[in-house]
TIMITOR-780393 format. One record per residue (C-alpha): chain; x, y, z; residue number from 1. Coordinates in Angstrom, 1 decimal, padded with zeros to 4 digits. Example, Ala and Ser with C-alpha at 12.3 -4.5 7.8 and 13.67 -1.06 7.14 Angstrom:
<pts>
+---+--------+--------+--------+-----+
| c |   east |  north |     up |   k |
+---+--------+--------+--------+-----+
| A |  012.3 | -004.5 |  007.8 |   1 |
| A |  013.7 | -001.1 |  007.1 |   2 |
+---+--------+--------+--------+-----+
</pts>
This chain:
<pts>
+---+--------+--------+--------+-----+
| c |   east |  north |     up |   k |
+---+--------+--------+--------+-----+
| A | -019.7 |  023.1 | -014.6 |   1 |
| A | -016.5 |  025.0 | -015.1 |   2 |
| A | -015.6 |  027.6 | -012.6 |   3 |
| A | -012.1 |  028.4 | -013.8 |   4 |
| A | -011.0 |  027.6 | -017.3 |   5 |
| A | -007.6 |  026.0 | -017.8 |   6 |
| A | -004.9 |  027.8 | -019.8 |   7 |
| A | -003.0 |  026.6 | -022.8 |   8 |
| A |  000.3 |  028.2 | -023.8 |   9 |
| A |  002.7 |  026.3 | -026.0 |  10 |
| A |  003.6 |  023.2 | -024.1 |  11 |
| A |  002.0 |  024.2 | -020.8 |  12 |
| A | -001.6 |  023.2 | -020.1 |  13 |
| A | -003.6 |  023.6 | -016.9 |  14 |
| A | -006.9 |  021.8 | -016.3 |  15 |
| A | -010.3 |  023.3 | -015.9 |  16 |
| A | -011.5 |  023.7 | -012.3 |  17 |
| A | -015.0 |  022.5 | -011.9 |  18 |
| A | -017.7 |  022.9 | -009.2 |  19 |
| A | -017.0 |  019.3 | -008.1 |  20 |
| A | -013.3 |  020.2 | -007.5 |  21 |
| A | -014.4 |  023.1 | -005.3 |  22 |
| A | -016.8 |  020.8 | -003.4 |  23 |
| A | -014.0 |  018.3 | -002.8 |  24 |
| A | -011.9 |  021.0 | -001.2 |  25 |
| A | -014.5 |  022.0 |  001.4 |  26 |
| A | -016.6 |  018.8 |  001.6 |  27 |
| A | -014.6 |  015.7 |  000.7 |  28 |
| A | -016.6 |  012.5 |  000.1 |  29 |
| A | -013.9 |  009.9 |  000.5 |  30 |
| A | -010.4 |  009.1 |  001.7 |  31 |
| A | -008.8 |  010.2 | -001.5 |  32 |
| A | -010.5 |  013.6 | -001.6 |  33 |
| A | -009.7 |  014.2 |  002.1 |  34 |
| A | -005.9 |  013.5 |  001.8 |  35 |
| A | -005.4 |  014.5 | -001.9 |  36 |
| A | -003.0 |  017.3 | -000.9 |  37 |
| A | -000.4 |  014.7 |  000.0 |  38 |
| A | -000.1 |  013.5 | -003.6 |  39 |
| A | -000.9 |  010.0 | -005.0 |  40 |
| A | -003.3 |  008.8 | -002.3 |  41 |
| A | -005.2 |  005.5 | -002.8 |  42 |
| A | -008.6 |  006.2 | -004.3 |  43 |
| A | -010.2 |  002.7 | -004.1 |  44 |
| A | -011.1 |  002.0 | -000.5 |  45 |
| A | -011.7 | -001.7 | -001.2 |  46 |
| A | -008.9 | -004.3 | -001.1 |  47 |
| A | -005.6 | -005.1 |  000.4 |  48 |
| A | -003.6 | -002.3 | -001.2 |  49 |
| A | -005.7 |  000.4 |  000.5 |  50 |
| A | -005.5 | -001.4 |  003.8 |  51 |
| A | -001.7 | -001.4 |  003.5 |  52 |
| A | -001.4 |  002.2 |  002.5 |  53 |
| A | -003.9 |  003.8 |  004.9 |  54 |
| A | -001.6 |  003.9 |  007.9 |  55 |
| A |  001.2 |  005.6 |  005.9 |  56 |
| A | -001.2 |  008.3 |  004.5 |  57 |
| A | -002.6 |  009.0 |  008.0 |  58 |
| A |  000.9 |  009.2 |  009.5 |  59 |
| A |  002.0 |  011.5 |  006.7 |  60 |
| A | -001.1 |  013.7 |  007.3 |  61 |
| A | -000.2 |  013.9 |  011.0 |  62 |
| A |  003.3 |  015.0 |  010.2 |  63 |
| A |  002.6 |  017.3 |  007.3 |  64 |
| A | -000.5 |  019.3 |  008.4 |  65 |
| A |  000.4 |  022.2 |  010.8 |  66 |
| A | -001.8 |  022.1 |  013.9 |  67 |
| A | -003.2 |  025.6 |  013.3 |  68 |
| A | -004.0 |  025.0 |  009.6 |  69 |
| A | -007.3 |  023.4 |  008.5 |  70 |
| A | -007.0 |  020.6 |  006.0 |  71 |
| A | -009.3 |  022.4 |  003.5 |  72 |
| A | -006.7 |  025.2 |  003.2 |  73 |
| A | -004.1 |  022.6 |  002.1 |  74 |
| A | -006.5 |  021.0 | -000.4 |  75 |
| A | -007.3 |  024.5 | -001.7 |  76 |
| A | -003.6 |  025.3 | -002.2 |  77 |
| A | -003.1 |  022.0 | -003.8 |  78 |
| A | -006.0 |  022.5 | -006.3 |  79 |
| A | -005.1 |  026.1 | -007.2 |  80 |
| A | -001.4 |  025.8 | -006.8 |  81 |
| A | -000.8 |  022.6 | -008.7 |  82 |
| A | -004.1 |  021.4 | -010.3 |  83 |
| A | -004.3 |  018.5 | -007.9 |  84 |
| A | -001.2 |  017.1 | -009.5 |  85 |
| A |  002.2 |  016.1 | -008.2 |  86 |
| A |  003.9 |  017.4 | -011.3 |  87 |
| A |  002.0 |  020.3 | -012.7 |  88 |
| A |  002.2 |  023.9 | -011.3 |  89 |
| A | -000.7 |  026.2 | -012.0 |  90 |
| A |  000.4 |  029.0 | -009.6 |  91 |
| A |  004.0 |  029.0 | -008.4 |  92 |
| A |  003.3 |  031.1 | -005.3 |  93 |
| A |  000.4 |  028.9 | -004.1 |  94 |
| A |  002.3 |  025.7 | -004.9 |  95 |
| A |  005.4 |  026.9 | -002.9 |  96 |
| A |  003.2 |  028.0 |  000.0 |  97 |
| A |  001.6 |  024.5 |  000.2 |  98 |
| A |  005.0 |  022.9 |  000.0 |  99 |
| A |  006.3 |  025.1 |  002.8 | 100 |
| A |  003.3 |  024.4 |  005.0 | 101 |
| A |  003.5 |  020.6 |  004.5 | 102 |
| A |  007.3 |  020.6 |  004.9 | 103 |
| A |  007.6 |  019.1 |  001.4 | 104 |
| A |  006.0 |  015.8 |  002.6 | 105 |
| A |  004.4 |  014.0 | -000.4 | 106 |
| A |  003.4 |  010.5 | -001.5 | 107 |
| A |  004.9 |  010.5 | -005.0 | 108 |
| A |  003.8 |  007.1 | -006.2 | 109 |
| A |  002.7 |  003.6 | -005.2 | 110 |
| A |  002.4 |  000.6 | -007.5 | 111 |
| A |  002.8 | -003.1 | -007.8 | 112 |
| A |  005.6 | -004.3 | -010.1 | 113 |
| A |  005.8 | -007.9 | -011.2 | 114 |
| A |  003.3 | -009.6 | -008.9 | 115 |
| A |  000.2 | -008.3 | -007.2 | 116 |
| A |  002.1 | -008.4 | -003.9 | 117 |
| A |  005.3 | -006.6 | -005.1 | 118 |
| A |  004.4 | -003.1 | -003.8 | 119 |
| A |  006.7 | -000.1 | -004.3 | 120 |
| A |  006.1 |  003.1 | -002.4 | 121 |
| A |  007.9 |  006.5 | -003.2 | 122 |
| A |  007.7 |  009.1 | -000.4 | 123 |
| A |  009.2 |  012.5 |  000.1 | 124 |
| A |  009.3 |  012.9 |  003.9 | 125 |
| A |  011.2 |  012.0 |  007.1 | 126 |
| A |  013.2 |  008.8 |  007.8 | 127 |
| A |  010.2 |  007.6 |  009.9 | 128 |
| A |  007.9 |  007.8 |  006.9 | 129 |
| A |  010.5 |  006.0 |  004.7 | 130 |
| A |  010.9 |  003.3 |  007.4 | 131 |
| A |  007.1 |  002.9 |  007.6 | 132 |
| A |  006.9 |  002.6 |  003.8 | 133 |
| A |  009.7 |  000.0 |  003.7 | 134 |
| A |  007.9 | -002.0 |  006.5 | 135 |
| A |  004.6 | -001.9 |  004.5 | 136 |
| A |  006.4 | -003.0 |  001.3 | 137 |
| A |  008.0 | -005.9 |  003.2 | 138 |
| A |  004.8 | -007.0 |  004.9 | 139 |
| A |  002.7 | -006.9 |  001.7 | 140 |
| A |  005.5 | -008.8 | -000.1 | 141 |
| A |  005.9 | -011.5 |  002.5 | 142 |
| A |  002.2 | -012.0 |  003.0 | 143 |
| A |  001.5 | -012.2 | -000.7 | 144 |
| A |  004.5 | -014.5 | -001.4 | 145 |
| A |  003.3 | -016.9 |  001.4 | 146 |
| A | -000.2 | -016.9 |  000.0 | 147 |
| A |  001.1 | -017.5 | -003.5 | 148 |
| A |  003.4 | -020.4 | -002.4 | 149 |
| A |  000.6 | -022.0 | -000.4 | 150 |
| A | -001.7 | -021.8 | -003.4 | 151 |
| A |  001.0 | -023.5 | -005.6 | 152 |
| A |  001.4 | -026.2 | -003.0 | 153 |
| A | -002.4 | -026.8 | -002.8 | 154 |
| A | -002.5 | -027.2 | -006.6 | 155 |
| A |  000.1 | -030.0 | -006.4 | 156 |
| A | -001.2 | -031.6 | -003.2 | 157 |
| A | -004.8 | -030.6 | -002.3 | 158 |
| A | -004.6 | -032.6 |  001.0 | 159 |
| A | -001.6 | -030.7 |  002.3 | 160 |
| A | -001.3 | -029.2 |  005.8 | 161 |
| A |  000.7 | -026.2 |  004.5 | 162 |
| A | -001.2 | -022.9 |  004.3 | 163 |
| A | -000.2 | -019.2 |  004.3 | 164 |
| A |  000.5 | -019.4 |  008.0 | 165 |
| A |  003.8 | -021.1 |  007.5 | 166 |
| A |  007.1 | -019.4 |  007.0 | 167 |
| A |  008.3 | -018.6 |  003.5 | 168 |
| A |  011.3 | -021.0 |  003.8 | 169 |
| A |  009.2 | -024.0 |  004.9 | 170 |
| A |  006.7 | -023.3 |  002.1 | 171 |
| A |  009.5 | -023.1 | -000.5 | 172 |
| A |  011.0 | -026.3 |  000.8 | 173 |
| A |  007.6 | -028.1 |  000.6 | 174 |
| A |  007.0 | -026.7 | -002.9 | 175 |
| A |  010.5 | -027.8 | -004.1 | 176 |
| A |  009.9 | -031.3 | -002.5 | 177 |
| A |  006.5 | -031.6 | -004.3 | 178 |
| A |  007.9 | -030.4 | -007.6 | 179 |
| A |  010.9 | -032.7 | -007.5 | 180 |
| A |  008.8 | -035.6 | -006.4 | 181 |
| A |  006.3 | -035.0 | -009.2 | 182 |
| A |  009.0 | -034.6 | -011.8 | 183 |
| A |  010.7 | -037.9 | -010.7 | 184 |
| A |  007.5 | -039.9 | -011.3 | 185 |
+---+--------+--------+--------+-----+
</pts>
């Protein structure tokens, strides 16, 4: 059910605000709805990507939310100021008010690039947040690469002692040894 109809003027379009959007402001059902005012928050609470991103989102919430301001106010400003978008602006005054209250802190984007473990995180925030995002990227990449190398080794030699607990260098050396040994035969 539409509560507020979106506007269309030339190239500018705003979305319709529904009763479910209003419910999400005051009574969020999940992690995404609770922290949506921070930007591109993970919506699927299953899997490794969510587990990796959750500490960053909670830390950003801790730094962005003023102590005196309830979280529903920030969600309200995000909905009516920018249509729950990191790009669109519905009401310039409300959008700027939310940006001032949150000190401009925002999770702009997170995605995987070439492999499932090659995570990229884009953050507007403090150096601490950027350092945490970099550490999460590095941890996800190294864990995923170790797992990938261990799987490749197990395909070549199912009886191997090597698993994802070994360092990346030792896994690469073992994989190279197995590949060169198999190609020589």
